[in-house]
Structures are given as structure tokens and as C-alpha cells.
C-alpha positions in Angstrom: 15.7 42.0 -99.8 13.6 39.7 -97.6 11.8 40.9 -94.6 12.5 38.9 -91.4 9.3 37.6 -89.9 8.5 38.7 -86.3 9.0 36.0 -83.7 5.9 34.9 -81.8 5.7 33.4 -78.3 3.0 30.8 -77.6 2.0 30.1 -74.0 -0.3 27.5 -72.5 -2.4 28.8 -69.7 -4.6 27.5 -66.9 -8.0 29.2 -66.7 -8.8 30.4 -63.2 -11.8 32.6 -64.0 -13.6 33.6 -67.1 -15.5 36.9 -67.0 -16.9 37.1 -70.5 -16.7 35.2 -73.8 -14.9 32.0 -74.5 -11.2 31.2 -74.0 -9.2 29.7 -76.8 -10.2 26.0 -77.0 -6.6 24.9 -77.2 -5.7 26.8 -74.0 -3.0 28.9 -75.7 -2.3 32.6 -76.3 0.3 34.2 -78.5 2.2 37.5 -78.3 5.2 39.0 -79.9 8.5 38.3 -78.2 8.7 41.0 -75.5 10.7 44.1 -76.4 10.7 47.6 -75.0 8.0 49.5 -76.9 6.4 46.8 -79.0 3.2 46.4 -77.0 3.7 42.7 -76.4 2.8 40.9 -73.2 5.8 39.4 -71.5 4.6 35.8 -71.2 6.5 34.0 -68.4 5.8 30.8 -66.5 4.3 31.1 -63.0 2.7 34.6 -63.4 -1.0 35.4 -63.3 -2.4 37.3 -66.2 -5.5 39.2 -67.1 -6.2 38.5 -70.8 -8.5 40.5 -73.0 -9.0 38.4 -76.1 -10.7 39.8 -79.2 -11.2 37.8 -82.4 -8.1 35.6 -81.9 -5.7 34.3 -79.2 -3.2 37.1 -79.7 -2.6 39.2 -76.6 -1.2 42.8 -76.5 -0.8 45.4 -73.8 -2.7 47.8 -76.0 -5.6 45.4 -76.0 -5.7 45.4 -72.2 -3.9 42.2 -71.5 -1.4 42.4 -68.6 0.4 40.4 -65.9 -1.5 40.8 -62.7 -0.1 40.4 -59.2 -2.7 39.2 -56.7 -0.5 37.8 -54.0 2.3 39.5 -52.0 2.7 42.9 -50.6 -0.6 44.8 -50.3 0.9 48.0 -51.7 1.6 46.0 -54.9 -1.6 44.0 -55.1 -4.2 46.6 -54.1 -4.6 48.1 -57.6 -4.9 44.8 -59.4 -7.4 43.4 -56.9 -9.5 46.6 -57.2 -9.4 46.2 -61.0 -10.5 42.6 -60.8 -13.4 43.5 -58.5 -14.6 46.2 -60.9 -14.3 43.8 -63.9 -16.3 41.1 -61.9 -19.0 43.6 -61.2 -19.2 44.6 -64.9 -19.3 40.9 -65.8 -22.3 40.4 -63.5 -24.2 43.3 -65.2 -23.8 41.5 -68.5 -25.6 38.3 -67.2 
């Protein structure tokens, strides 16, 4: 019996800001195809993301990566904006 390999999604991204480390040189990240409960990041065109990359270009929710809404209704964007401010402050401490 053969095991079916897991499908992988590869996405090209535009870097807006880098807080630490180096982004993948090819400008791409990978994740599992999104499914309820598999910890993948739903990679969709037109969304903003906060990626936490470790030793490769694979992104998972469990690794901290997530879509992040920075524009729109304040009740929806307040928490992501606050998180981004805290991460920027931590990034400055590392310099």
C-alpha cells in the first residue's frame, strides 16, 4: 500500500517589512494545503501575512505565521496592529 504524499502550496510574496533574519531568497513560502486542524496557513492572494520562518521557507500556524489584517474596521485591526507594534519594539531591542 502506498502512502499518498501531502499536497504543498507555494506562494510568492512581496516583502513589506523585515523584523529579523533573512527572507527566503526566492521570495516564496510553502505550507500544507489548508484543512481544518492541520496547522497550515491559508495562503491566498491579496492578504497580508506575518511570517515566522525558522530554518526553511515552510510556514505553519504553530510556528506563529498568520494572516494579519491591518486595514479596515478598527475593531478587527486593533489587535494585529498592537502585535506588530510589540514585535517592532522587540526587533529594535535586538539591534
